[in-house]
N, C-alpha and C positions, 0 to 999 in steps of 0.2 A: 595420764602421767600420774605416777605415785606421789602422794603428798610427803612432806618431810617426816612426819610422824610414822608413815607407813614404811619409809626407807629405814628408819631407826628400828622399827619392829622387825622388819625383814632381816636386818643384820643380827639382831638378838636371836631370832628364830634359827637362822643359819648356823650360828655358833653352837647351838645345842643339838644339831642333827648328827647322827652317826652315819657311818659308811653305808649300811644297808638302806636306810631311809633316803639318803642322797641318791643312791643308785636307782631306787624305785622312782624318785622324782625325775631323774634324768630320762628314764624310760618313758615316763608320761609326757615329757617335753617333746619327744619324737613325734607325737600326734598333735600337740597344742602350740608349738612354737611357730613364729612367723618365718623362721628360717630353719634349714636342716640341722638337726642335732643327732649326730650319728657316732657317738662314742662307742668304742668296742668294750666288751666286758673286760678284756685284758687291760686296757687303758684305765678303766674305772677301778679295778682292783689294785693296780700298781701305784696309783697316785696317793699322796698323803691326804688325810681327811681334810686338813686345812685348805689344800688346793681345791678339793671337791667343793668345799663350802664356798670358796671364792668364785668358782665357776657357776655354782648354783645362784649366788647373788647376782652375778652378771647376767645370767639368763633371765632371771625374774625382772631385773631392771630393764633389760633390752625389750622384753615382751610386755612390760608394764603390767605384770600380774603378781598378785600376792598369793602365796601358797596357802591352801587350807589343810593344815596338818592335824586338825583336831580329830578328823575321822580318816586320815590318810587318803582323803579324796583328792581329786585333781584341783585345778585352779579355779578360783572364783572370779 
């Protein structure tokens, strides 16, 4: 389970992510998630960035993973 300071850090990180970075992270979730993540490219490009950020936070919380965005690597 993520600690409260990690959740706060996750929220701050997500607010700074642009569409391209979010889409790249969603594609990584397809292989790392505990449940299927199968967003279409059309869906991802049509959603507002704020909604993508919200979905990203939800995926991280559900999977109990903090993203490693320093090197654009997958999750630690």
